[in-house]
C-alpha positions, 0 to 999 in steps of 0.5 A, a space after each residue: 635573501 634576509 630570512 625577514 624579506 622571506 616572511 614578508 615575501 610568503 605572507 604577501 602569497 598568502 594575503 594575495 593567495 587568499 582573495 581568492 577565497 574571499 572573493 569566491 566567499 563575497 562574490 555571490 552576495 554582491 556580485 561583481 561590481 558592488 564586490 569590486 566598488 567596495 575593494 577598492 573605495 576601503 583600500 584606496 581610504 586605507 592608503 590615502 593618508 599618503 595624500 596629508 603631505 604636499 609631494 603626494 598630493 601634487 604628484 597624483 593632481 600632474 600623474 590623475 588620468 595615468 592615475 586613472 587608466 592604471 586603476 580602471 582599467 590595470 585592476 577594478 576590470 580584472 578584479 570586475 573579471 574575477 570576480 565573474 568567474 568566481 561565482 562559477 569557478 573554484 577559488 582554486 583554479 581561478 587562482 592557476 588561471 590567474 598565474 598566467 599574468 605573466 605571459 601577458 605582461 611579456 607579450 604586450 611588453 614586447 609588441 607595445 613598448 619594444 621590449 626585445 624577448 631571449 629564446 627562453 622567452 619565447 620558449 616559456 611563452 610556449 610553455 606558459 600557453 601549454 599550462 593554460 590549455 592543460 588547464 582549460 582543455 573540455 572546459 571551453 563548453 560557452 552554453 549557459 551552465 558551460 565554463 567557457 565563460 568565466 574561463 573567458 572572463 579569467 583570460 581576459 582578466 589577465 590580458 588587463 593584468 598585463 596591458 596595466 603593467 605597461 601602462 605603469 612601466 609607460 606613464 608611472 614611471 617617476 610616480 612613488 609607488 605608494 603615492 600610485 596605489 592610492 591614487 589609482 585604487 581611490 580613482 577606480 573605487 570613483 567610477 565604480 561606486 556609480 555602476 555599483 548603484 546599478 547592481 546593487 544586490 537585492 538582498 543584505 550581503 551576510 555578515 560573512 560576506 561582508 566580513 569577507 569583503 572588508 578583509 579582500 580590501 583592508 589585507 588583501 589588497 590595501 596591506 598587500 600593497 604595502 607589503 610588495 613596494 616595501 618588498 621592492 624596496 628591501 630587495 628589488 624587483 626580480 625577487 618581489 615580482 616571485 610572488 607569484 610562483 607562490 599564490 596559485 600555490 596559497 590560492 588551491 591550499 585556502 580553497 581546499 583548506 576552507 571550501 573543501 575545494 578538490 585539487 584535480 591532477 591536471 591543475 598540478 599539471 597545468 600549474 607547474 608546467 604554466 609556471 616553469 614558463 614563467 621561470 622562464 620570462 620572468 628570467 629567474 631560469 633563464 638567468 641561472 642557466 646562462 651563469 653557468 
């Protein structure tokens, strides 16, 4: 792997890991729905110049409803759920829960797309589930003051991400990455803005929150999409998706550095177990074993 690609990989992980920090900062002031409406719309506008090309406009027009479903279910609903969870859960813990996305992606792809799971992947699913259990053990209290609902929101968010991945693979394979990203973000923003109007904050969010949502939209969403697709083109999908392993570390690091969040031994154990399961599911460990 070239040094330039490695730098892109770590920059991408840092940006996506920081997104949990910025959600934690801005969600209490904006509320989950307005926050996501701003995030999706601003990121979509940032990428909109791709539609200056006629080919891109025609492609988006042809696949408009598939892009809309991808943006709303695969991104917007997931972001709303994570933003809601961020009202209660730490940025580090939320990023840890989000590391189970490959588990849901593998299960949905197997059920929906008929993709066969290798023995190593099935074992990986078991480890991934065990990692999640370690993280949420004794925290599933669904009372008003409990953490059950925020944790459930994180899990449902991962399910939406998994659906989005299979949806893109089955319905959007012929759409160019940047066209798909810009189209799905703008479509989701178009849907979210009317909903946000009914959930506007009672008081003007602080300057810190405005800066957080702007950074979240332009850097952690729009720029991150560009870097992700650039990495896919330069190094392939396997290398690009390995960013999943780095995001929780950055999420925990930013939360500890900026918000003084506490990192517990259980969080570290849950992270290691979940990431080991993810490595089996994605084939990174399994493929290395198979070649030996």
